[in-house]
C-alpha positions as CSV (number, residue, x, y, z in Angstrom):
1,M,18.9,-161.9,-175.0
2,Q,20.9,-164.6,-176.8
3,V,24.7,-164.0,-176.7
4,D,25.5,-166.2,-179.7
5,P,24.8,-163.5,-182.4
6,L,26.5,-160.8,-180.3
7,I,29.9,-162.5,-180.3
8,P,30.6,-162.2,-184.0
9,M,29.3,-158.6,-183.9
10,I,31.6,-157.5,-181.1
11,N,34.5,-159.5,-182.5
12,R,34.3,-157.5,-185.7
13,I,34.5,-154.4,-183.7
14,G,37.6,-155.8,-181.9
15,E,39.2,-156.7,-185.3
16,F,38.6,-153.2,-186.6
17,F,40.3,-151.6,-183.6
18,Q,43.1,-154.1,-183.4
19,A,45.0,-152.2,-186.0
20,Q,45.2,-149.2,-183.6
21,P,48.8,-149.0,-182.2
22,D,47.7,-147.9,-178.8
23,Q,45.9,-151.0,-177.3
24,Q,44.5,-149.1,-174.3
25,A,43.0,-146.5,-176.7
26,A,41.6,-149.4,-178.8
27,Q,40.0,-150.9,-175.7
28,K,38.4,-147.6,-174.9
29,E,37.1,-147.2,-178.4
30,I,35.6,-150.7,-178.3
31,A,33.8,-149.9,-175.0
32,D,32.7,-146.5,-176.4
33,H,31.2,-148.1,-179.5
34,V,29.4,-150.7,-177.4
35,R,28.1,-148.1,-175.0
36,L,26.9,-145.8,-177.8
37,F,25.4,-148.3,-180.2
38,W,24.3,-151.4,-178.3
39,E,21.0,-151.4,-176.5
40,P,21.2,-152.2,-172.7
41,R,20.0,-155.8,-173.1
42,M,22.8,-156.5,-175.6
43,R,25.4,-154.9,-173.3
44,Q,24.1,-156.9,-170.3
45,S,24.1,-160.2,-172.3
46,I,27.8,-159.8,-173.3
47,L,28.8,-158.8,-169.8
48,D,26.9,-161.7,-168.3
49,F,28.8,-164.0,-170.8
50,L,32.1,-162.5,-169.7
51,T,31.2,-162.9,-166.0
52,Q,30.5,-166.6,-166.6
53,H,33.6,-167.0,-168.9
54,P,36.2,-164.5,-167.8
55,D,38.6,-165.7,-170.5
56,G,35.9,-165.0,-173.2
57,Q,35.6,-168.6,-174.3
58,A,32.8,-171.2,-174.0
59,G,32.9,-174.1,-176.4
60,T,32.8,-172.6,-179.9
61,L,32.0,-169.1,-178.6
62,R,35.2,-167.1,-178.4
63,L,35.6,-163.4,-177.9
64,H,38.5,-161.6,-179.6
65,P,41.3,-161.1,-177.0
66,L,41.2,-157.3,-177.4
67,V,37.4,-157.4,-176.8
68,V,37.9,-159.4,-173.6
69,A,40.5,-156.8,-172.4
70,A,38.1,-154.0,-173.3
71,L,35.1,-155.5,-171.5
72,H,37.1,-156.2,-168.4
73,A,38.7,-152.7,-168.4
74,H,35.5,-150.8,-169.0
75,K,32.9,-153.1,-167.5
76,E,31.5,-150.4,-165.1
77,S,30.9,-147.9,-167.8
78,L,29.1,-150.6,-169.9
79,L,26.6,-151.6,-167.3
80,P,23.1,-150.5,-168.2
81,K,21.8,-147.7,-166.1
82,L,18.9,-148.7,-163.8
83,S,15.8,-146.6,-164.1
84,V,14.5,-145.2,-160.8
């Protein structure tokens, strides 16, 4: 799945939660939103982007700093579950 359209989507989520005074809680809320409302392919694509670009930046593609922190902090819980 292309990551380009996902970055503006997740950045809007980050901008929404940025106003929350507790940044750790905001990171958890971002991760919870992504886990609950993004399909596994979308989650895998954004995590693959972060693996390739740990700072969340690649050319014109830039993740919101709070999103970068949230994805790093909650990566394990965002990984799609493998079907057995």
